C-alpha positions in Angstrom: 117.4 108.7 124.6 117.1 105.8 122.2 113.6 104.9 123.5 112.4 108.4 122.4 114.0 108.0 119.0 112.3 104.5 118.6 109.0 106.0 119.6 109.4 108.8 117.0 110.3 106.2 114.3 107.2 104.1 115.2 104.9 107.2 115.3 106.2 108.6 112.0 105.8 105.3 110.2 102.3 104.9 111.6 101.2 108.4 110.5 102.8 107.9 107.1 100.9 104.6 106.7 97.7 106.2 107.7 98.0 109.1 105.3 99.0 107.0 102.3 96.4 104.3 102.8 93.6 106.8 103.4 94.5 108.7 100.2 94.8 105.4 98.2 91.5 104.0 99.3 89.6 107.3 98.9 90.9 107.9 95.4 91.6 104.5 93.8 89.2 102.2 95.4 86.2 104.5 95.3 84.3 102.6 92.7 84.9 99.1 94.0 82.7 96.8 96.1 85.6 96.2 98.4 85.0 99.6 100.1 81.6 98.5 101.2 82.9 95.8 103.6 82.8 97.0 107.2 85.8 95.1 108.3 88.1 96.4 105.6 90.2 98.5 107.9 90.7 95.7 110.4 91.8 93.3 107.6 94.2 95.9 106.1 95.6 96.7 109.5 96.3 93.0 110.4 97.7 92.4 106.9 100.0 95.4 107.2 101.3 94.3 110.6 102.0 90.8 109.3 103.8 92.2 106.3 105.7 94.8 108.3 106.9 92.4 111.0 109.5 90.5 108.9 110.6 93.8 107.2 111.1 95.4 110.6 112.9 92.3 111.8 115.4 92.4 108.9 116.0 96.1 109.4 116.5 95.4 113.1 119.6 93.4 112.3 121.4 96.6 111.1 123.7 97.7 114.0 122.8 101.4 113.9 119.0 100.8 113.8 118.9 97.5 115.5 117.7 98.7 118.9 115.3 101.3 117.5 112.8 99.3 115.6 110.8 96.2 116.7 107.4 94.8 117.2 106.1 98.2 118.3 107.0 99.7 115.0 105.2 96.9 113.1 102.1 97.4 115.3 102.2 101.2 114.7 102.4 100.6 110.9 99.4 98.2 111.1 97.3 100.5 113.2 98.1 103.5 110.9 97.2 101.6 107.8 94.1 100.1 109.4 92.7 103.4 110.5 93.6 105.0 107.2 91.8 102.4 105.2 88.7 102.6 107.4 88.5 106.4 107.2 89.3 106.3 103.4 86.5 103.9 102.9 84.1 106.1 104.8 85.2 109.1 102.7 84.9 107.0 99.5 81.2 106.1 100.1 80.1 109.6 99.3 80.6 110.3 95.6 82.6 113.3 94.6 80.6 116.5 93.9 80.3 117.6 90.3 80.5 121.2 89.3 76.9 121.1 87.9 75.4 119.8 91.1 
């Protein structure tokens, strides 16, 4: 039962990271040179995993949540952010359409 709950927490955090990072890159980083780097998604995913690992470790100390979160959750967050950044960068390369076009 707890394994299914842990899988749900990891999946939800990965999807949330994907959606938020894709939206941020597509809207805010549209006009920067950073979006043109092909390895941007990989760098962001690894960075998010490194940042999320200690946070997940600290949350894992809480008795109620302790057995539910772990390295899998940090990896899911990193994978979600990495794919979101990669797809957001791909969307940002095409400039937005203007009404007059």
